[in-house]
N, C-alpha and C positions, 0 to 999 in steps of 0.2 A: 437889406439883411442878407439876401442870397448873394448879392455882389461881393459883400465883405467875406462871406463864407467861401465863395469860389476863390477869392484871392488868397485866403489863408490856406486852403487846400493846395493850391498851386505852389505856395511857398514851402510848405512842410512836406509835401509829397510831389516833388518835381516829376513832370511827365504825365501827371493825371489829367485826363480830359474832364472838364466840368462846364456844362452849359445850362443856362436858366430854362426852366419849363413852367408854364402856367397851365393849370388844369382845373376844369369844372365839369362835374359829371351830370349836371342838370341845368344846362345853359339854354335860355330861351331865345329862339330865333323866329323870324317872321316869314312864314311860307305862304305867300299870296294873300290868304284871308284868315289865317289862324296861326296860333303860336305852337311851336314844336320844340320839345326838349331834346337836346343833343349833347354828346360828350365832346366838350371843347378842349383843345390842346394847342398851345402856341409855343414854339421853340425854334431853334435854328435847324431847319430840316436838311441843310447841306452838310451838317456835321456827321462824321462817321459814327458817332454815338447813337444816332437815331436810325441807322440802317437796320432794316428788318422789322421795325415796329409797325410799319405800314407798307403795303405793296402798291406801287403806282400803276394804275390801269390806263389812264389817259392823261395827257397834258403834263403838268409839272407840279412840284410842291410850291407852296406860297413862299415868296422871298421878301416881299415888302408889305408895309401896312396897306390894308384895303384889299389884299388878295387872300383867298381861302381855297381850300380843297375839301371836298365832301366825299363821304363813302358812297359806294355804288348803291347800297340799300336805301340810303337817304335820297339820292338822286332819283332812283326808280320810283320810290313811293310818292314823291312830290313833283315829279316831272321836271327835274333840274338837268341842266347840261352845261358844258363849258361855255363861258361867256355870260352865263346868267348871274343872278344875284340872290343871296340869302342873308339878309342883314340881321344884326342883333335886334331883339324885340323892342328894346327901348331906344334904339337909334336907327329907325327905319329909313331915315334920309341919309345915313352915312354909307359910304361905299363898302361893298363886300362882294367883289367879283370872283366867280368860280374859275380857277385856273387849272384845276386837276381833279380827277376822280381816283379814289384810293379804296383799299380794302384792308381790314385788319385780319391778319392770318388766323387769329384766335377768336374772332367774332365777326363773321361775314355779314350778319344781319344788323350789326350795330349802326346807330346813327352818329357817325363821327364827323367832326367839324374841325379842320386844322387851319391854323392861321400863322402868320409870320411872327417873329419874336417881338414881344411887347404890345401886341394888338389888344389884349385884354385891358392893359393899363391905359391904352390910348383911347378907348371908347368914350369916356366922359368928355374928352377934349374935341370930339368931332360931332358934326351934325347939330341940329337944333331941337331934336326931340328931347323929352325928359329922360333922365337916366335913372337906373336902379342900382343899388349897391348889391353886389353878389359875393357871397362867401366863396373863395376860391383857394386852391392849393398852389402856393408859390414854392417852387423847389428847384433842385438841380438834378440833372442827369450826369452820372459819373461813370467813368470807364478807366480801369487800371488793373494791374496785376495784384496778387494777393497781399504783398507787403504794403502797397499803396492803399489798398482798401482797408487794411487794419489801421493805418494812420487815420484814414477818413472816418472810420467807425469811432475811434477815440475822440477826435475833434468834434464830431457831430453829437456824440453822447454828452460831452462836456457842456455843449450849448443847449441841452434839453431838447434836441430834435431826434428824429428817427431815420435810420438808414434802411431802406428796403432793397434787398438784393435778390438775384435770381434764385439763390439757394433757399431764402426764406419763402419765396413764392412757391417753390417746388415742395417745401416741407408742409405748406398749408393745403396741399392736395389731399384727396381722400386716401384712405389706406389701400384701397384696390388700385388706384391710379399709381401709387408709389410702388406697390408690390403686387404685380399681376399674378405671381405664383400662388397667392392666397386663394385664387379661384380653384386651385386643385383640391383644397381641403373639402369644401362642401361638395364639389363635383365627384370626388372619389367616394364619399359617403353615399351619395345618390346612386352611383354606379354599383357599389357593393350591394345596396338594398335591391336594386333592380336585378342584378346578376343572381343574387341568392334566390329571389322569387322565381326567376326564369328557370334556373337549374332545378329548383325544388319541383316545379311543375313538370319539367322535362323528365325528372327521375320517376315521377309517378306514372308518366305515360310509357316509360320503357321498363318499368319494374317487372311486368310480366315476362318480358324477354330475358331480363337478368335472372328471374326465377327459374326459367327453363334451363338457362346455362348452369345455374347452381344445381339444378336437378341432374344435369349431365356430369356433374363432378368438378366444375370450375370453382376454385377457391374464392371466398369473398374478397381476399386481398387483391386478386387479379381483376375482379369485377370493379372494385373501388379504383384501382389503377386505370382501368379502361374508362371509367366515368370521368375521372379527373383529367386524363389525357385528352379525352374528347372536349372537355371544357377549355383546357389550355389551347388546344388547336383552334377552337371556335374563337377564343379571345385573340389569338395571333392573327386571325383573318379579319375579325370585326374591328379591332382597335386601329390597325393601319388604314382600313377602309374609312373608318370614321375620321381619322386624322386627315386623310387625303380629301374627304368630302368637306370637312371644315375649312381646310386651306383653300380649296377651290371656291367655297362660298365667300371666304374673306376677300379673295382676289376679285370676285365678281361684284362684291358689295363696295369695294373701295371707290369706284367712280361716283357712286350715288351717296356715300356717307356724308360728304360735306353739305348736302342739301338738308340733312336731318340734324347734324351737329353744329352747323355754321362754323366749322373750324377746318383748318388744313389737316390733311391726313399725313401722319408720320411715314417715313420710308418703310417699306414692307420688310418684316423680319420673319424668315421662315421658321424660327424657333426650333432649329435642328436638335440642340442639346435638350431643350425643354420637351420637344416632341418625343425624343428617345426616352427620356425619363418618364413621361406620361405613358408611353407604350409599355414600358417595363412595369410601372406601378399598376396600370389597368389590367395587364395580364396576371399579375400577382393577386390582385383583388378578385379577379374572375376565378382563378384557381382555388383561392381560399373559400369562396362561396360554393364552388362545386364540391370541395372536400367536405365542407360542413353539411351539405345537403345530400351526400352520397355515402354516409358512414355505413348504412345497412342497405345495400342495393337489393339484396334478395334474402331476407331472413326467413321467409316462409316458403312452403312448397308452391309450385307454379299454379296449380288449380286453385289452391286456397287464396293465394295472393291476387289472382285475377278476378275471383268472384266474391271474396269475403273481405270485409273491412273491419279491423279490430275496433272495438268501442273505445272512444277517447276519454271515457269518464275517469279512469284511474289516474292517468297523468295529470288531468285537470285538477283532480282532488289533491294530488301531491303538490302541484305548483301553487295553487291558490293561497294556502296559508303562508308560504314563503313570500309571495308577492304582497299580500296584505301586511305582513310583518315589515317588509322593506318600505312600504308606504308609510306605516306608522313611525318607523325610525326616521324617515325623511322629514315628516311633519314635526317630530320632536326636535330634530336638529335645526330646522328652519325657525321654530319658535324660540329655541334657546339662544341661537346666535343671530337674532334679528338685526342687531347693531352692525354686524358684518354683512352688508347687502349682497356681496358676491356669493359668500358661502350660503347664506340663507336662501337666496334665489336658486342656487344649484340644488340644494336639498329639497326645496319645494317642487322644483321641476322633476327631480328624481321620484318624489312621492307620487306626483300625478302620473308619470310614466308607469310606475309600478301598479297603480290602481287601474290604469287603462289596460295593462297587460293582464291583470287578474280578470277583468271583464272579458277580454278577448278569449280567455280559456273557456268561457261559457257560451261561445258563439253557437256551438252545436245545439244547446238548449234553446237559444233564440230561434234557430232555424226550425226546430221541431214545433215550437209554438206557432210560428208563421205557417207551418204546414197544416195545422189544425184550422187556421183561419182562411186557408186558400181554397175553399171548396166552391167558389162562385162559378168558375169556368173550368172546363176540362183541362185546358193547357196550363192554367195556374196551378190546379190541383196536382197534376203530374209533375210539373217543374218543382214545386215546393216539397212534395213528398219524396222526390228523388234526392233533394238536398238533405232531408231529415234522415233518409236511409243511409246515405254516404256523405257525411258532412266534411270529410277531409278536404275535398276539392274546393268547395266554396269557402271554407274557413281560411285556407291559405290565401285565396284571392282577397277575401275581406280584410285579413290582417295587413297584407301589403298595401291595399288601397287606403285603409284607414290611417296607416302610418304616414303616407304621403299627404293625405288630406289634413291630418293633425298638424303637420309641419306648416302647411299652407295657411290654415286658419290661425294657428298660433302666431305666425309672422304678421299676418294682417291685423290681428288684435294688438300686438305689441306696437306696430306702427301707428295705428289710430289712437291707442291709449296715450302714447307719448305726445302725439300732436295735441290731443285734448288737454292733457296736463299742462303743456306749454302755454296754451291759451288761458287756462284757468289761473296760472301763476304769473301771467305776463305783466310786466311793469313797463309802461310807455309814457309818452308825454300827453297822451289823451286816452280816454277809455275806449275799449274795443268798439269798432264800427262807427266811431265819431269821425266827422270830416271837419277840418279847420282850414279856412281860407285866410291866409295872412295878408294884411293890407300894406305890404311893403311899398307898393307902387303909389300909395296915396289915394286908393279908391275910397269912395264914400261907403261907410258901413251900412247905411240904410239901403243903398242901391244893391249892395251885395246880398243883404238879407232877402230883398225882393227877388233877386235872381236865383237864390237857392230854393225858394219855396216850391216851384214846380219840379225840382229835381227829386225830391223825396216824397214819401206818402203823406197824405193829408194828416195834420196834427203833429208832425215831427217837430220837436223843440228846436228852435233856432235862436241862439243868444249871441251876445257880443262879448269878446274877451277884452277887458279894459284894465288899465293900471294907472297909478298916479305918476306924474312926471313933473319936473321943474319947468316953469314957464320959460325961462331963459334958454334952457336946453332944447325945448320944443321949437323955439324960434330959430335956433341954429341948426337943427337937424334937417337932413335932406327930405325926410318923410316923417309924418307924425308917428307911424308905427316903428320907426327906427330910433326913436328917442329913448335913451336909457331910462328904465323905470326906477322908482324908489324901491328900496329893499329893506329887509330886516336882517340885522347882523346876528351871527351865531353867538350864543351866550355860554355854552357848555364847556368852552376851552378845548384843550387837546389839539390833535392834528388839524382840526377844522376851524381853528380859532379865527382865521381870516375870512371864513365863508360868509357870503351874503346871499339872500334869495328874495326874489321880487314879491311885491304885494299886488294882489288882484282886487279889483272893485266888484263887489257883489251887492246888488240892490233888491233882488227878489229870489224867491225859492226856485224858480225855473233855472236861473243862472247857477245857483248853488248846486242844484241837482246835476246839471250838465258838467260842472267842474269836479264834483266829488263822487258822483254816482249814487247819491242818496239825498233825501230831503233833509232840510235843516231841522234840528230839534227846537222846541220852544225856547230853551235856554240860549241856543245860538242865535235864533231870530231876535230875541230880546236884546242880547248884547250888541248885535249889529245895529238895530234900530236906535239904541241908546248912545250911539256914537263911539263904541268901544272897538279896539283892534282885536279881531278874532284870530289868535295864533294857532296854527295847525300842528306844530310839533313842540314838545316841551323844551327842546334844546335852544329855542329862540326866545324864551321868556324867562325872566327871573322875578319871582313875586308877581306883581302886576305891571312890570316895566319891560319895555323892549327898546332896542337901539335902532333908530331909523338911519338908513344910509341914503344920502342924496348925491347921485353922481354929478361930477363937475367936468367931465370930459366925454367926448363923443366916441362911439365905437370906432376902432381903427387908430385911435390916438396912440402915440408912443408910450404914454403912461396913463393908467386908469386911476383917476383921483375921485375922492368923494368927501363930503362933510357929514359928520354924524352927530346925533343928539339923542338923548334918552327921554322917553315919554312914558307916562303912566296910563292907567285905564285899560290895560290889555287883559284878555281873558283866554284861557286855553280851551280849544274846541273839544268836542267829542272825537273819539278816534276816527281817522280817515285812512284810506288805503294808500299803498305805496305810490300808485300812479298819481294821485292827488298831490303827494308831497314832492314829486318831481317838477311840478309846475310853479308852486308858490309856497311861501312860508306863512302868509297871513292874508286875511280878507278884511276890507273896510268898505263902507258905503261911499257914494259920491259926496254926500254931505260931510262925512267925516274927512275925506280927502281934502275938500276945500277948507275945512276948519284947520287942518294941519298946514295949509299953505301950498297945496299941490294943485295941479291941473290934471284932469283925467283925459286920456286918449283911448280910442278904440284901435287896438292893434290886430284884431282878428274877428271873424264871425264863425261860430261853431254850430254845426248841426249834429244832433244826437239821435239818429234813427235806430230802430230796433234791429235792423239788418241792412246789408248793402246789396243792391242789385248788381248783376253781373256786368251791366253796361254803365255803371256809375261814372267811370272815368270819362266816357264819351259824353254823357249828359253834363258833367261838370265843365268840360271844355266848351260846349255850346252855350251854357248858361253864363259862365264867368268871363269869357273872352270879351263880350261887349262892355263889361264894367272894369276892364283892365286888370283882371286878376288872372295870372298865367298859372299853368299847372305846376311849375317849379315852386310856386308860393302856396300850393295846396297840399295839406297833409291828410292822407286817408289811413286811418288806424285799422288795418286789416289784421293785426296781430302778428305773432312771431312767424317768420318764414322758416319753419322747421324742416330741414332737409336731413333725414336720417342718413347714416353712413351708407355708402354704396354696397357694403357687404349685405345689408338687410335686403336691398332690392335684388342682389345677386341670389341670395338664398330663396327669395320669393319666386324668382324666375325658375330656378332649379326645381323648387318644390312643385310648381305648376307643370313643368316639363315631366317631372316624375309622375304626377297624377295622370297625365295623358298617356305616358308610356306604360306605366304599370297597369292601368285599366286595359289597355290594348293587349298586353301580354297575358294577363290573368284571365280575361274574359274569353279571348280566342282559344287559349289553352284549355279552359274549362269546357268550352263548347266542343273542342276536339275530343276530350275525354268522354263526352256524353254520347258520341256517335254510336257505339255499340248498343246503348239503350234505345236510341232512336231507330236503329234497324229493327229491333224487336217490335217497337210500337208501330212502325210502318207496316210490318208483316201482318199485324193483327187488324189493320184497316185504317189507321189514322192518316189523314191527308198531309201532303207536304206543307200546306199552310199552317196546320195545327202544330206540326213539328217545329216549324220556324218560330211560331209564337211561344213554344216551350223554351226554346233557346233564349228568346228575347226576355221572357219572364225571369229566367234564371239570371241573365245579365243585369236586368234592372234591380233584381233583389240584391245581388252582390253590391251594385252601386249604391242602393238605398241604405243598406246596413252599414256599409263603409262610410257613407256620408254622415249618418247619425253619429256613429262612434267617433269618426274623425273630427266632426264638428265639435262635439262635446269635449273631446280630449284637447283639441286646439284651444278652445276657450279656457280650459283648465290650465294649459301651459302658459297662456298669456297672463292669466290671473296669478299663477305661481311666480312668473317672472316679475310682475308689477308689485305684488304684495309687499315684499321687504322695503321697497322704496316709497310705499304709501301712495302709489299711483292707481287710481280707479280704472277698472277695465271698461273701456269704451270701444265697442265693436263697430266697424263700418259694415252695417248689416246689408247694405246694397252690394258691396264687394263679396261678402260671405255668401249671400244668396246667389250671386252670379257664379261663384265657384261651385257651390252645391248643385245648382241647376246644370252647370256644365258637366258635372260628374254624371248626373242622371241621363242627360242627353247623349253623352259619349257612351255610357253603358248600353243604352238602347241601340245606338248606331253600331257599336262594335258587335253587339248580339246579332243585329240584322246582317252584318257583313259576314259573321262567323257561321251563320246558319247554312246548312248544306243546300245547294241549288238542285242537284240531281240526286234525289234521295235514293232511288233504286240502285243505280250503278255504284255510286260512291260508297254507300253504306254497306252494300254486299261485299265489296272488296275489303272494307275495314273489318267486317265480321270474320271473314275467312283468314 
C-alpha cells in the first residue's frame, strides 16, 4: 500500500521525496534476561529526508537487514555497546547487531531502536523462535515544497489516510510554548500587586517626613510628584537589574537544562525587543502602583500623623454594603446564566472575590479579638495589642498575603478538581486500576493467573477474558488470542449500520463484576444460566433477536469477511457503564457458546485490585516474563493522563513566588515600622529576646490570618470556577497544607530576620 502511494505521489508531484518508514512505539526486545519495550523505527537512514531526526554519536546508521542502532540512554541502561546484540523478543536467535549509537534531539532519554528498511517485515522470515504479530504504523516520510505538499495532502485524504506535518505538530504544542509572550500577562499582574503593596508600605514609613514637608508649606501636588518620581526611579533601576539577572541565570542554566528536559536547547535569544517592552511595561505598572498609593502623602499635621492613626471603621462601613451587593449580583448572574459556563464562572468568581474583600474590611475587628485572647505571654500580649491599637500596618500585610495565597490555593483546587473529574468520568477499555495481560504470545491462561497472584494483595479478583470463535479460524490463527471473535451486529440502523462488537464469555459473578464493575442482578444471572444471550446495549437487539457475525478472514487480510445469522432468545441487560460497552456488546456462557457452534478461547487474564502499588510495573515484569507475557501485551488502567495547560502551572509558580516575595516585603516592612515602639519598650526594661519574640509573634499572626483568609478564599474561587461545569471541588490537601505550612514557616523566619540585633544603638537612632 505504501509503495503504491509513493509511486502515485512521485507521478503527480514530481520532485517529491517519499521513503517508507515502519514504526512501533512499544516494540519488545530481549536485553540479556528480560524484555524491554523500545521505540522501533526502520527506514532508509541514508536519505536526506531523515537528516536531523536522530544525532549519530558513534558508529553509523543501519544499512542492511540484521543491523541496528540504539539510543545512548538504552545502551547505558542495559550495558550495550557497538558490536553487541539486542534482538527482537520473539526472534532471539535472529541477528540484530548494534552498529551505531544515536540520540533523539527532542528525547534524550528515549529508548530508540533503529533498523534498516524492511526489517520489521523481515522478522517472521528469520530465526527459529516463535513470532508474535505486532500492530505497527507503516507509512511514508515526505519532503517537498508547499505546492507539492498540497498535492500530497489531497491524494492522501482521498485514500482515507492522514498527513502529519511539522506545522500540525507545532500547532499541537501548549499555548505557552506557541506564544511565550503570554507569560507577561500573569507576570505583570503579580508585579503590580507586589509593587502596590511595597509602595503602600513605603508611603506609610515616609508619611511623617511628608507631613513635616507639608507643614513647611510644600504643596501636596509636589509631594505626590516626588513619591511617583521616586517610584519610577526605583523601577528604572530594579527592572533592568532583574532583566540582567534573569538573562545571566538563563545563560548559566543552559548547559544543565538538557539533563532535566531531555531535549536540545534552542539557540539563545536575548529578547531585546521583548526585554525593552517588558522594561517599559514594568516601569509603567510600578508608576501606576505608586500613584495609586500616594494620592494623599501628607493629609494631616506631622505630629498627628506620626502619633495618631485614624480609626478605619467608617470606610469599612461604607465599603461593606457595596461589596455585599456586588457579591449578591454576581451570584444572581451566575445562577441565571448557568448554561453559559464562561459567563457563569466569571460571575461566581467575582462574587467570591467581593465576599472576600468584604471580609478583609473587618480585619481590624479580627485583630482586636485576637488581642483579647493574647494574654498568655508578655510578648504575645504586647504584639497583638499593638496590632489592635494601630491595625493599618498589619491589615495591609494581611490583605496582600491573603490575595497571593487565595490565588495559589484556588489554582491548586482547580487542578486537583479537574483531575478528579477526569477520573470520575473516564471511559476506557478496562475499569480503573485493572490490569489485563493479553495472551497474544500463546501463553497458558492458568499459568498467567498463577503468576499474577503474588503481584496483588491477597483476595484480588483474577479472571479470564474469553470469547467465542470459529474452530476453523482458531486452527488457522497464529495464536488463539489473535483469532477473530464472534460478534453481534448493530440493529439500530443509521451511520453505525455496519458496526459489529464482540461477544464475551461470562460463567460466574466474579467475571461479570470484573467486566462491568458491578454484580449481576438475579434476572441477568437467570438469563445467562438459561442459555440466553445477554445484550448490553439496546442498539444490538430487536425484540428478542440478535444478528451473530462469524468472521471468515484473519486480521491483516486485505478484506474482512463474515457470515451472519439471526438467532432468538436474547434479553437486554440492566444498564451498564460506558467502559463496559467499549469492550463487548453481549455476554454468553461457555455452554451457550458451544450450543451455538462456537469454541471459546482465553484471550487475556484480568486482575481487578482496589488500587495499584507504585512499583506494580516492576512486579509485573518479574512475574510475567517467565510465562512469556511481555509488558507490551499488558494494559494497566491508571486512568486519564490529565495534563492541564502550561498556563495553570505558570500561574501556580507565579502565585507561589508572590507568596514568598509578598511575605518578605510586608513582614520586614511591618517590623521596621514597629521599631519606634520597640525603643520605648526597651527603655522601660524589656530584654532584646522579648523584643525579638514580639516581632516574631506579629509576623506569625500576619501569616496565620492571611493563611486562613487566603485558604478559604482560594477554596471559594475553585468552587466558583467549577460549579457551572458541575465539577465537584476536590482539594489536594497535602499540597494545600504544604503551602499553608510554608506560609507560617516563612512568616516566622522573616520575623526572626527582621527583628533588630543591636537594640540599643539601632533603635535609638531610629527614635531620633
